[in-house]
N, C-alpha and C positions, 0 to 999 in steps of 0.2 A: 521563406519562413511564413507560416500561417499567422495571420493577425489574431490576437486574442480579444474577443469581445469585451467591452467594458460596461458595467452597470453601475450607475450612481444614483444617489437620492433615495428618498423613502419609497416604499411600495404602497399600493392602495390598502386601506384598512380592510381587515377580514370581513367579508360580507356573507359568509355562510357557504355551505357546500364543500366541495373538494378544496382543502387549503392549498394544494399545489397547482390549482388551475391557472393561477396568474404568476407562478414561480418563473423567474427569469434564469435561463441556463443556456448552455451551448456545448458543442462537442469540442473538447480540448485535446489536441493531438497527443500531449504528453501522458494522458491517462492510460495509454496502453502499457505504460511501465507499472511496476509493482508499487503499492502504497507502503513506503518505508515507515510510516507511522501506524501501521496495522498492529493492534494489540496482540494478535496472534503471534507476531514476531517478537513481542516483548516491549512494545512502545508504551509510554506513559506520560502523563502531564505531571511533572514532578513538583511544580510550585506555581503559584499565581499571587499577585499582590492583593487581589480582591475577587471574591466569588460570592457576593452577598445574595444575589437573586438565583443564580444557577451555578452548579458545581463545574469546576474546570475539567473534570474527568469526562464529561459529556462530549468534549471536543472529538474524542477518538472512538466513540461508540460506533460499531458497524451499522450500516444501513442508513436510510434517510431519517432525518429528525421528525419526530411526531408532534402533533399539535392538538390539544384538547381545549377548546374555547371556554369550557366551564370549569377548568381545574385551577383553583387558587389555593395558596397556602398562607401561613402566618406572615410571610414577607411579601406577598403579592402574587402575581400571575406566575404559575409554574411553567418554566420554559425548558425545552430539551436542547440545552446548549450551555455555554459559559456566558454568564451575564453579571456585570458589575453594577454597583450603585451609581447614581448620577453624581458627577463631580460638580463642585461649587467653587466660586471665587473666594478671594481672601476677605472681602468686606461687603457691606451693603452698597457701597459706591462702585464696587467691582465684583458683581455676583457671578460673573462668567468664568469658566475655566481658562487658565492660561493657554497660550497657543501650543506649548510643548507638553501639557498635561496628558498623561496616557496611562493605561493599564497594561499589564504584561502577564504572559504565561510562559513557562519553560517546558519544552517538550523533549523527551528523550526518544530518539528514533529507535524502532525495534531492531533495525539492522542498519549499520553505517553504510553510506553510499554517496553516489553522485546524484544530486537532485536535479530533475529535469523540469518540474513544474509543481505548483502549489495551488490548491483550491481552498479559498476561504469562503465557506458556505454560511450565509446568513438566513437560511430558511426560517420563516415565521417571525423573524425579527424585522418588522415592517417599519416602525418608527422609532425603534430602540436599538438599532444597529450602530456601529461606530461610523464616524464620518470618513475615517481613513484608517489604513493599516500599514505597518511595515514589518518585515521579517528579516531576522538575522540568523546566522548559523555559525556554529563553532565545532571544532574537532578536539574532544577532550578524552583521553584514554581512561580505561577503567570504569568505575561507577561513582562519579563525582556527586557530592551532595549539592543541594540548591545553593548553599553558601559558597561552595567552591566554584560553581558555575558563574556566580555573580562577582567573583573576585576580580580585582583590577588587572591581574595578569592574564586573564582569558581573552584571547583574540576573537572578536566577533566580526564576521563578514556580512555585509548587507546583501541579501539576495533580492529583496523587494523593497525599494525605497518607499517612503511615505506616499501612499497612493489612495485617492478617494475610492470608496466602495459603495455598493448599493444594498438596500435592504431586500430581504426575501429573494436572494439571488445567489447563484454560484459565481463567485468572483475568481477568475483564473489568472495565474501569473506564470509565464514561462521563465525558466531560470537558465542562465548561460554558463554559470561557473562550472569548472571541471574538477573542483576540489572535493575531497571526501569529508563528509560531515557526520557528526554523531548527535548533535543537539540543535534545537531551534529556540529562538526567543521571538514570540509573537506579540507585537505591540498594537493596541487599538487606541485611536485618538477620538475624543478625549475619554470615552467610556462606552458602554453599551454591551451588545451581545453578539456572539458568533456561535452558530449551531454545530458545525463540523469543520475539521481541518483534515485535508488529505495532502500527503507529501509524496509525489510520484517520482521514482528514480530507479537507479540501478544499484543493486547491492554490491558493495566492495568489501569482501571479508578480510579478516586478518590472516594472511597466508601463514604466518609463523604459528598461529593457533591451530590452523587446519593441519599443518605438517606435524605438529605435536600430537594431534589426535591419531594420526596414522590412517585408520580406516574410517570413513564417514560417507554421508550421502552427497555425492559429487554433483547432483542435479538439483538439490534442495535450494529453494529461494533464499533461505537464511544463510546459505553457504556461498551464494553468488551465482547459482544456476538461473536460467531464464528461459522463457518460451520465445522462440523466434517466429513461429508461424503455426497455423493449424488449418485443417480443411473445413471446419465448421465450428462456429461460435454461437449457434442459435440460442441455446438455453443457458449456457454458463461459460465463463472464461476458462481457457485451457490452463492458465496459470494457477488455477485452483489445485491442479494435480501435483504441484511441488510446494504447497503450503505446509506449515508445521502441523504435526499431529494427524490423527485419523479424522476422516469426515464424520460429522455428527448428523448431517441432514443431506437429503438428496441434492440440494442445490449447492452444496459445498464440495463439488466435484466437477467433472467435465461430462456433459451430455449433449449429444448431437440430435438433430432432427431425424425422423424416420426416413431412411433411403427408400426410393422406389425404383432404383436402378441396380446394376450389378457392380457398383463401385464400393469403396470403403473409405473410412475416415482415418486421420492421422494427426499427430502433433510432432513438431521438430523442436528440439531443445539445444541450447548452448550450455555446456558444462562449466563449472566454476573455473576450470583450467584443464590442460591436458591431463588425463587421468587414466589409471589402470583399474578397470571395473572387474570385480570378482563375483558379485552376487546382485540380485535385484528382486524387488517386490512390485507386484501389480495388485492394487487394492480396489475392490468394487464395493466398499462399504456403503450402505444405504441405497445402493442401486439394485433393486430386487427384480422388477419386471422389465427393466430397461438397461441392464448391464450389457457390455459388449459380449458377443458370442465367442470370439477368438481374438487373440492378440499376438503380435510378434514385435521384437525389439531389435533395432540395428544401431550400429555405431559408425561414425565417420571420423577420420583423423585428418583435420585440416579445414581451412575456411573455404577453399575453392568449391564452386558448385559442381565441378567435375570430379571432385574427390569421391572415390567409391564408398558405398555403404556396405558394411559387413554385418550379416545377420548373426546375432549372438543368442537370440531365443527364437526358434522357429515358431510358426503359427501354432498356438496352444489354446486349448479349450479353457474358458474362464467360467467360474461359478458365480452366481449372484451373491452380493453381500458377503464377500469372502476376501481375505488377504492371501494372495498366492506368492510363495517364496521359491526362488530358483538359484541354485549355485551353478555358476558357469563352468563348463568342463575345462576351460582355459581362460586366463585373464584376457580382457579385451581393452585395447588402448585407443583412446579417441578424445576429440574435443567437442563432438556433437553426438546427440542420440536422437532416435526417432522411434515412436511407438505407432504401430498400425493396428487398428481395430477393425474387425470384420463381423457383419457388414456395417453396423452402426451401433448406437447406444452410448455407453460411457464407462469411464473409470473414475475413481475418486482420487487415487494417489499413484505416483510412480516413484520408486526409490532405487537409486543406482549406488551400490556400496563399493567403494574403492579408495584409492589414495592418489595423491599427486605424483606425476612422473618425474618432476623436478623438485629439488629441495627448496625450501623457502630462502629468500634472499636476506633474511634476518630482520625484516621490518614489514610494515603494512603497505599494501599497494595503494 
């Protein structure tokens, strides 16, 4: 198991120039998994006990936190994150917060799943970050209110015990629980600010819901599909191709570097479960001078590396900035799919429409 670097204590005061120049970070192995707290999937910060200086919703904003040293508001320095007021003790004789004093925020995951790791990012919170954090998780069906989540009958499982964190740093925590969760409770001790929260894991959809839908996108991230591997990740992650909605910008897709050989690029996917595919879409939205020239799609039935690939869409010319739709001449059954693009370039989305080959077992996986 790869050790997770730890950052503790304050960072140096901002001295001008690039605010990320002294940012402390590391490569966390679990970040190859999807962010279950992505707002595109429907995630949200549903409640917090305090957000005096900066709003709780900033925790899930995509991209890095921004810092403007000259920006102040009526309440003080404007920070791009969630920041609470300073806690105080009970009297002049005891002005310090109690040891267990803390602030909290409730996060609804955009897609329920098994969490593999969490990043608590304190970028730009140099001397006003929490001393420590802890994170709990729960699995609550439906769309519970904050009051329902805080009720005594909700079971919360500790994923990250109370652990010191550092300011202006990416604080990473590997998670070993195999349970399926829908919500998180983020606790910071005793107060302070967190810029971003990322929750990486594997989507575990409600199979009963998918079976009720009948036909759906069996490779979509929100339905439990995932990227297993790709030939090139130079410009953008291959997992962008199974995100919700159409791409709105060039970087919200998959683009490879320019090839100078006679090879080609590809992505391999795992479907949500064994499925019967009847139609597909290949979208090159926002890729105008750099879309793939041609593409083919194949399906494999089984986990074994020796399982054969069956081509369901032969090599077909693609147009830039266009959504291409194909009805298959016959349904294709498989557990995995692969798209090959020739010779290079990119696609923004792949959709595989079909249904599960086995009925749901009457509950959630």
